[in-house]
Every structure is written in structure tokens, then in C-alpha cells.
N, C-alpha and C positions, 0 to 999 in steps of 0.2 A: 654567233647566228640568233635571232631576236628569237623565243618562242610564243606561241599561245596558243588554250585552248579554251574551247566555248564552257565558260563559269558566270555566273552569276557579277554583274559589275563590271566586263570585260564590253569598249567604247569602241563603235568607229565614225567614223570621221567622215562626213559627205557634204563636202564642201562647207559652209558653215554651221552646216546641223550635225549634232551628235547623237546617236542613235547607242542608246544605254541596255544591255542585254538585264534581262527584268529575269524571265524563267523557260523554262520548257511544258506549252502546252501538252495534251495529250492527245493531240491530233498531230505532233510528232512536229508542232511551228515555235518556232521563236516568238514569243512579246519581246518587241524592243520597244524603248519610250524615246520617246525625243524631250531636248530640253524645253520644247515649249509645252509638255504634257500630250504628246501626240502618239498615241500609242499604232504600231505597226505586228504585224502577223505576219512571218515568211519564214520559209521554209530551209533547212540551211546548204542546200543545191545551191539556192538566189543570194544565200548571201557568199557561198564560194565563188559564182559568175561575177557579183561585182567585185569584190576585191582582186577575184582574179586580173577585171578588165580597169584595176585601177580606180573604180568610182567610189569605193568605201579605200581608208587607210584606216589603219590600226592604230588607237591612245596608245602609244608605249605604257604612260602612265600608268593605263587600268590594268595594264598587266598581271603586273604586282608577283608574290614569292609562287612558282608552279612548281613546289617541290614536291606534292602530293598529285599532281595532276596528271592527263594521257598526254603528254605530247602531239604535236602536228605541226611536221611543216609543210606537207600539201595536201591539197584535200583527197586527192587520187595519183595514183599513180596508172602507166598505158593498161597492164598487165589488168587490173579491174573491169574495164571494157571485154565487149564480146570478142570470136577469132574478126567478126565482118569489119567493125568499127576500128580495131587494132590495122584491119589491112587496108582499109580506107584511109586511115588515118597514115601511115607508112608513104602511101601512093602516094598522097594530097604532100608531103613532105618532101621526098623524092622531086618530085617539079621546082617544089620552089627552092631545094639546093640548087639544082641545074640550072633556074632563072636569077638565083640569090639577087633581090630585088636590094638587098644593101648596099651594093657594088652598082648593079647594073640600076640605074630609075626606069622610072616605067617606060618604054616606047612603045608600041603594038607592034613594028614587025619588029624591031631585035626580039623580045621577049615571043616572039611568034617562033624563031629562027632556034630559041634556044629550048621552048618547047619541043620543037619538031626533031633536034636533033636526041633528047632525050625518050622520046618516043621510041626513035627505032633503034634505043639503044638497049632499051627493056621491051621492045618486041611489042609493044603498045597498041592495037590496031585500030582503038577509039579515045586518043589522049584529049586535054580538055582543050579549052577554048581559052583565050589569052584572061574573058573578063572573068572565067571562073580561077584560074592563077593567080586574079590581081583581088577578086576577094579573100581565098584565100589566106592571101598576105595579109590583106585586115586585120584577122580574126589570129593571127599568127604572131606577131611584131609588136604587140605590147607585154605580151607576155614572157613571149620565145620558148613556149610551151610546146610542146604533140599535141596535148592535151584541148588544145582551141583546134584544131584539125579532123574533133570526134565529129562524124555525122550528128545533127540532131533528128532526134527522133519523130517520126512520124504517128501522124495518128489524131485526133483530138482530143485535148486538155479539157479536161473540167472546171471550169473558171474556180476561181480562187475562193471569190465568195458569189454561193448562190442559196436562193432563200430556201433551199430544198435541203440543203448542206448545217445551213443554219439551225431547223428547226430538228434536225438528226443532232446537233450538239448539244440542243434545249435536253433534248429527249432521253440522250444517255446521262447528262449529270442530274437528271430525275430519279432514271430506274435502272442505269448497268451500271452506273458506278458507286456504288456499295457492297453492304457486307453481304446484304440479299443473297446476293449473286442470281438476279433471274436473269432467262434467257435472252439470247438476242432473238427467238421468234418477239416476244413482247417487245422489243425494242421497234422491230418492222412495223407489229401491228400500231405503237403509240405514236408513229410518225406520220403511217398512211393518214390513221381517224384524225390527226391535227392538218395534215393539209385539206386534205376534204370540209374543217370545220373554218380553213382558211378561205378556200374557196367557194361556201356556201355566199360567205357575206360581204367577196369582194370583187370586182368584175373585173379585175385582172387575177386568171388562174393561173395556178400552180400544176406544172405537171406533177400528174402522181409516179410516186417512187417505186423500184418494184426491190424485190425481196433479194435479189443477189446484190443490187445495187447498193444494200446497205449493211449488209456482208459484209461487203468488198469494201464500206468505208469502218466497219469494225473492226478488217485485217488492219487498213492503212494508221489505225492508234497505234498508241506506244503503249507496246505490251505488258513491260515494265509496272511502267504509271499505272494501267488498267489494274494490274495483280494487286499494285499497291493497296489502292481502291477496295478489291475485293476481297479479298484475302487478307487482306493484312500488311503493316511494312517487315513482320518477322518474315513471316511465308515467304513475302516474293522475297527479301534476303537472302532465306536458304536456297532459294530456288536458280534464282539469277546471282549465287555465289562464286567469284571469278578465284579458281589455285592458281596464285600465281607463281606463289613459289609455298617451300616444303623446308622441314625443318633437316639439316645435313646433319651426320652423327658418326664419324669414324671411331670410335672405341667400343669396346662391348664393356655394358653397362653406365654408358654414359648420360642414354635416356632411358627412362622406363616409364608406360604409359599405363593405366588400371582404370578399368570402367567394370559395372556391373552389367547384367543383363538376367531376365527371368529367362530360363530354358523352355525351347518349343519341344515340350515332353513331358508327357503326364508320364510322374515314377511311380510304381507300381509296389506295394507291397508285399512277401511274400508272404512272411505267419498272419497274417490280415486277409488276404488275397481281394485287398481293396486298393484302389489307387488314392496317391497321398495328392496328389497336385503338382502344380509343375516348381520342382528347382528350381533356384537361384546360384546365378555360379558369379565369382568374383576374379578375373584375369587380369594377369601381369607378362607383358611383352616387352622385348628389348628392341627397342628403335633401331638399332644398328645393323644386327642378325637374321631380326625376326624371330627370335627360339621364344620360345613360350618359358617365363622363367618361374613361374609355378601360381597355384588358382586356390578356388576358396569353394567347394559346395554344398548349398545348407536351404533349409526351407523358409528360412527366416527373411527377412526384408535390408535390402544391404545397411550396414550397422557399423560403429567404430570397430566391433569383435573383426567383423567380417574381412576388414580391410587390414587390420593386423594381422591373421592368419593368412590372408594372400601372400601380404610383404615378408613373413616369415619363412614361409615355405617358399618364395624366389629364392630367399639371401640360400640357405642353409641345401648341404649338397642333396639327389633325389633317392641316394640309396636304397633308403625305407620302403619308397615307392614302388623301385625295380623289383626289392625285393619280394613285398607284396603280392604283385601280379608276375608272377613266376612265366606268362604267356609273353612277356614283353621281351623282345629280342635286342632294343637297339642300345642305344647309351643318350643318356642325360647330361649332360655335362656341365648345365646351364646353372649357374650361383656365383655368389659375390656382394657385395655391398654396390647400391647406385652410386652416381654422383648425383642425377635427380629423378625427381616421379611427378609423370604428369598426370592431374587430375581434373577430376569436371570440381564445381562450387557445390558440389551436395552437402548435405546437414554432417550426412555420418563424416565424410570425409574435412569436414570442421571441428569435428571434437576432438577434444583438449588430448586423448589419450593418441588420436592418429599425428597432434601436431608434439609431442615429448617421444613419441617414438620414432620418428622424424628428425627429433633435435638430438635424443640419446645416439641414434648413430650415425649423423654426422650428412643426413640425406635431406638435400635441399628440396621441398616441392613447391610445382611450380600450378598453379589453381587456374584453368582454363576457364573464358566464359561460360555465363550458362546458355545453352542452348545452340551453343555451336560446337558440331559433331568434326569439324573439319580442324580445329587445334590441335584431336587426339585421333587424326587419321587412320594411324597405321594398327590402333588396338580396334578403332569400331570397322575396318576393314575385315579383321582378325575375324569379328566377330557373326562379321558374312560364312566366311569363308567354312567357321567349324558349322554353320548351323546346314548350308550346301554339302558339304564333306561330311559328316556324320548325324548331327541331330536330326534330319530331314529325314534320313533314308533307316530309322528305327524306327519299329513299332508302337504305337501310340502317339506321335509326332502330331503337334497341334501344326504346323509349318509357320511361316510369317505372317502370313492373316488369312480370314475368313475365308476370301476367296480363293486364296489360293488353296486352304484344305479341303472348301468345298462340303461334302457329304462323306468323309469321310471318317467313319466312329472313332474318335483318339483317346476316348476312356474304353468303351471296350479293346480296341488290339490295345490297350497297353499294356507290358510285361517286364521293362526292364525296371530291373529293382536300382536302389541307390550302391549299392557296389557294383555287380552291372554296368551303373552308367560309368560309376568312377573308373573301373580298370578299362571300360572301351574307348574311356576318352582320354588315360593315361597312353594308352598303347596307339589311339588315331594319332596323337602329339609326335610321340617317336619313334613310330615305326611309321608314319606314314606322311607327317605335315612338316615333321623335321628335315628330309630325307628326300624332297619332291623339292625339282626346279622350281626357284621362284624368282618372276617376272624382274621385279623390278633388281632387285639385287645379280641379276644371272647367275646366282648359285644357290644352292640349297641351302636353310637354314645352319643345318649342321656343321657343314664346311667354312662358311661364312664365318662360324664361329671358333671356326680348327684356326683359320686363317687370321682372324684379330686377334685371338687370345696368344697365339705365339709372341707378341710384342706388346701385352697390354700386363698389368698386375692386376690381378683379380687381389681386391681387398675381401678378407674372411674376417668374422668377430671373431677376438683371441677368446671369449667362453661362449660355445652356443646353448648353453644352458640360460646366459643369461637374456639374449631375445625373448624366448618366456615370457620373463619379469617385462621387460620393457615394451610385450604388448599389451600387457596387463592393463587393468583401468587404473586409475590413480585415484586417492582419496588421502583426507589428513581426519586423525582421529587423537583424541590424548589415552595416555596411556594411564591406568589407575591400578589398584593393587590386587582388581580379578582379573588385569589385562587391558584386554582394546574390544569392543564392543563395535561390532561389524554388521547392520542389519539382522539385530536381533541376536546374532552368532558371538559368544564369547571367547577371544583369541590368546592362549599366556603361553610363555616357555622360563626356562631359566632363565635362557640368553636376554628376552625380554626385560626381565627381573632386573635382571642386571645394568641393563640399557639405564631401566627405568633410576635405579640408583644414580647412576654415572650422570644421571641430565636434573637429575634433582626431582623434586614430589611433583607427581602426573603432568611430565611435558607432552608436548603435541610431536607428531611422528607422523613422517609420510608414509604412504604404505601402497601396497600393487595387489589388486585383486585378479583373479579369473572369474570368468562365464561358466565356463566349464565345471568348475568344480570348488567345493566351498570349504572343503578337506585344511588346507592353510592358508595364510596371507603372508607376503613380503613387506616385513619392517625396515626401514631405509636408516642405519645406524652411520649419520652424521661424521661419528669421529672417528668411526672405523672405515669410512666409504664402501659402506660394505653390505647388501639385503639382511635379512636374518628371515630363516622360514622360520612363524612360529605356528605352530600346529592347532586345530580347536579342542576346545577343553572336553565338549562333546563329541566324540571320535564317533561314537557310534550311530548319530545322527549323522555325521556331515561325509562320510564316507562315502563314496558313489554317490555324490547325490550333485545336480549343476544347479549355477547361480538361480534361473528361471525357475524351478522347480520350487527351490524351497522359498521364491518369493511369493509364489502360490500357495502354498502353506504354511507362509507366514501371515499373509493377509487371508486366509480364510480362518485360521487361529482366533487372527483379532477380531475377527467381524461375529465370531460367533462363541467365545467364550472371553473377550474383553482383552484388554492392553495385556494384564498383570496373569497371563496363561502361564502353567505348568508345564513341565516336560511333556507330561503324561497327557495333557491335550493338544500338545503340538504335534503328538505322535498322532492322537486320535485324527487331527487334520489332516497329519500325512496320508493315514489311511483313505481319507474322503477325500482327497486330491488325487491319488495314485485311481482311485476308483471311479473318477471323473476325467481321469487322461485316457485309461482304459477304454470308457463309454465311448470316446471323442473318437479314436484311434477307431473305431469298428461302427463311429456313425454313418447315416444313411449321406452325409454333406459332405464334400469335396472338403469345401471350407474349415467345419469341425476337422475334418481327419490331416490336415494341412499344420492346423496351427498347434495341433498336440506331437504332432513332427517335428516341432519347432519348440515346443515346450524341453521334450527330452533330450532337444542338439540332435538331433539325427543329420550330420552332418558328415564330408567325405574326412575329417579328422577322425570319426568314427569308425568309419571303414578303416581306415591305413592301423587303425589299435585294433582291427580287427572283433571289433565290438555292434551289435544291434543295438539300440538305445527302445527300439519300437520293443522287439522283443522280451528286453528287461522291464517295460511298463506295461506290458499285460500280466505279469507274474506277479502275485502275492507278494506282502514286506514278510523277508524271512521272521520266525519264529522268535531267532536268536537274536534279529537287530530289534527287536519291542524288547522297553525296561520294564521289568516286572513289579507290579507295584507291590505295596510293603505290606509286612504281614500284619496280623491285628492284632494290635496288645494284647497282651494278656490279660483277664482280669482285676479290676483294683487300680490299674494303671491309668487305667483313660476315664475314671473319674472325676468330676468336676473339683475341683479345689475351692476350699473356703476363701470367705473373704475376711482377710488380714486388714489390720489395721497397718498402719503407714509410720517405719519407726519415730517417737515423738512428736508423733498426735495427738496422743493421749491427753484426754483434757482441754481439750480447744474445742 
């Protein structure tokens, strides 16, 4: 069977005339152009009627490849008509079968007797006349389709070409089909005003148009094309997107999806009794079982660090989380290395550290198109589920939008700390979401995981501590006799010096460094194929400090004391930055408090370690952490030295 669909370039043959389909107009009419250049605007139903009647024939050469087209074998079937139209068509078809005009040629007496016999069998008290049956046969014989017996709808039809409608089409092009999105009321006013102007200067008057007629004409427009002009192609595409297919996964850890979102909740700090703002969450979900594999919460915008931390949490067992929060009674068996991770096209996910982490762990990365949430439908749907099931029920929620929020004072009602939020999230995931029946799975996520995990091989990293190294940031440095310099800090160890001796003078090496600490880095030994843990030379300064705080301290010292600042000046800069961070934490502006929480790395990993960086930031620098100033030199030892002649320069 040869199939066709309505697309540009399709050709209909009418006798000696070839009509080529050019485009679909906003009025839902198709514009066709003949070989002589004549334009024809016609509706799809009119084209179908001509095609069914045999007046127009498809040019098979114009059909081409329809591999991506929506095929159409027939315009419509009988079931698409109303019940009355279906009964009438079957009623007429019954008389045609009884008369059988293809065998019984037209004879008024013969046909009359056959019609009477059929009327008696069907108890039809008002049988049709012979002329009516003959007329039905004329409609039916060309197509042999029962649709041809559908009764014609009565009522006055609007002429295809109408002066009022032509004015309407001109007006919508000017004021309605644009990004300004002017209201339909303005269309009616412009049409009415233009008709009045035409009537003032013409002897042939045009009948005024009513408001309801204009609104009906607007409804008859192709709404998808209208939205493209008024909303833009991107928004119109999202509005009319079709979910024709979905990704099918059959194994655990076959496909993960990752996404970020700001939580609809103001987080409260119990130390300062102030609101820190909305935190960001990075979530990982398994598509086959809908199990939550891991998460990471922080006050910083999505970054490579947050992605790596979430993936690391997803891979490792969750025993630490269950031990940290004793109130969680359920089990969280989600773990293992995935085959594929689906992410969006954000810059944080294209970072070199994220790509290196996935390459080193053998994870395939699938970057979904930007602005296409349907490509990660599983994680997007879970974001909504978590919002409705947990976040929007907590005090201090901001809800999904300002309209839904109304007059609810989110900041005043906020009382959930980051520790409380992390605990509630873990308990809701394990004790509520995982055991609740899932409509798509027709099972709960925890049971689906148990069923699929029985026949699956769950791969784990041989060395769990290596995940922390793989998730770290990557850099390249040169090894000197004094060690490695990274962001103003020096790192050295006997193992690093031995590596320098093996590789030769001042070799370049690859290293990994963390964002949450500066006490050590990991240097890769190519010959031994392992990482060396190299500590910072100034451990008093490095221990207990994260890298964002160090960057602030270093920048302040550079601006205040210059590039060649001393260690004492670095400690003075540390005290100044600590004071600034402490002032920001208690600032009246939420943005300043949120930035301070991001600087001290107040995140879910700190909650897991039972730490409170906010509390630590408000405490002064311990005295033992400060480097004591050198004692003053004894008298005579700090005198100016005399000027001495250089040996061998006398007499010159």
C-alpha cells in the first residue's frame, strides 16, 4: 500500500493541472500552487473530499521518503462521526445492500420491491423512495466507503472568501501574531474600525462584524502556529510536545539521571537564629527501579564539585547515612556503578573533573539537549514528587511559585536547619518514597530493586577511598626541590622527593585536590600507577580549612600586603576574612548569609560528619593556631653592618 501524508511538496493532479502543497496557513487552510503559478487556499476536508471522489489523484513521485512522517491511510473512519451520523450511514448502507445496484441495474419497479422487502424485515415504517436510494448509490459507488453515506450537515456556511474575513486576516497579521501578545479585544476593535473606514468611502457597504464572530474566527486559527508567533518556537514546542516514546530500562544501574534544583524551602540556622536562604540539591535516581541513589545539598550553585559528590554518594553504600540518623527504620540498598548517566547540558556537567571522573569509573555520559526536560523525565517527575510529598509540607516553604505561595510568610515561618532538612529527606526517601506503590512500576521502588538485583551483577569500586580522589579537581604542576605549589600553598613529602629523583629534575606531574580541604593533595606516580598523598608544609594553617575560604584569604592578603606577603600577614588576612564571614553570617541580607554559608561549605557532607561550619566560623581563631612572632634580637646583633669592600676590588 502506498501511503502519503500532508507535507510540503506533495502534488495532487487534477486533469492537466498539478497542485503542489506549499504551506499550512494560520487559518488552518493549505496553500497550493499550480504549475502556472495560480494560488489556491483550501481546507484539508475539501482536499479529502476531492481525493475520495477521485477528482484529485496523488502524484506518487512527490511522496518521497516518509520515514519520519505520520502516515495517513484514510482521512477518518466511521467511528469518528456522531452517533446520529453513524446510524444514518448504516441505515442507508442497509438499503444499498438490499438493492445491490452493482448486480441489479436501475429499474424503478424492481428497486421499489426490494426496498419494500427490506423495510418489512427491518420494521421501517418510513422507507426511502427509489430516487433517494439511487442518489445514495451515486455517492457510494466511486469510493465504496460507508463514509460517503454520512448525511451532509445543515446550516449556513461562511463563504470562503468574505470581505470581513479578509480584513480580519490582515488585522491578525498586524496586531495579534507577534511577541507582544495583544488581547483578542484589540483584534475586534481594529476589525470594526477598519470596516467602518471602508464603508465611509465606498458605496458598497460591508456588514459590521460582531465580537463573537471575531472570537470564533480566532478559535478557528491553527493554535500551534499562533503560539509559535506569540510565545516563540521554543515555548510552543514545549507546550505541544508529544510523549510518543520513553526510555526502557530493565536492569538496576543501567541508567541514572542527575539534575539540580533549588529547594522550595528557606533553611534556618540555629546558631544565629537567622534564615540562610534556599539550598540547592543534586539528586541521582535509577530509572529502572526509581530508587534514589544519592544526593548532595549545599548553598552553592550547581558545580562540578556538587555533581561529583552526588555521584560518589550514589555509588557507595548508605550505611553511614542510616547510622547518622537513627530515626530512619528502613533499608537503603541502592549502590553500585552505573552503565550510563543522563545529564543536562550545563557548564558544571561539562567540567573536566566530571568528565574525568566518569571516564575513570567507566561510566558513559549522555548529555541531553538544553531546554528539554522530557529527555530526563524520571528525575524531573521525582523533583515534583519530593516537593509535593515533603518540601511543601515543611514550615518555611516557598511553594512552587509566588501565586501558590500567596501571603504565606516563608522566612518568618522558617525553622528547619540543614541538619533537620537532611534528616527529613533521608527518612522520607527511605521510609516513605521507597516503600510506596509506584504507578508506572506497579510496584514499590524497594521491591523492584530487590527483584531486579537478584539477577543483576552490581559492580562496586575495588578501593572505596579512590572515589574521593577521582571526584577531586584535576591540575598539573611542576615538582621543585621545595615541593609543589598550588594556590599559594606548598606541598611536600619524602615520597614526592623520591618521585622527583626518579623522574629527573623538576618533572611535571598530575595531581588531584579537594574543595573541602587544603591539608593535602594527591600526586599521581606514573611508574607505580598510584596516587601519593602529599601533605601541606604549613599544617597549622591548612588543617581544618576549605579551599573557598583559603582563596578568599589569599586574595585579601594579595590586595592588602602585595604578592610577596609573609606567613604572618597571611594569618592577619585569615583573621580579617573570618571576621568578614562572621559578619556576613549575621547580616541583615539573606544573600550575604547564603554566600557565607557557601564559603564555609555548610553542606550535607558536613552534616554527615556531624560538623557545623557556621558555628566554627563564628568562633575566633584559636591561640595555638596562630604563629608566634619571633623574639627580638639581643642588643648588638641587630646593628647595621659596616660597608666592606668586595674582595679583589681594592685599588680599582
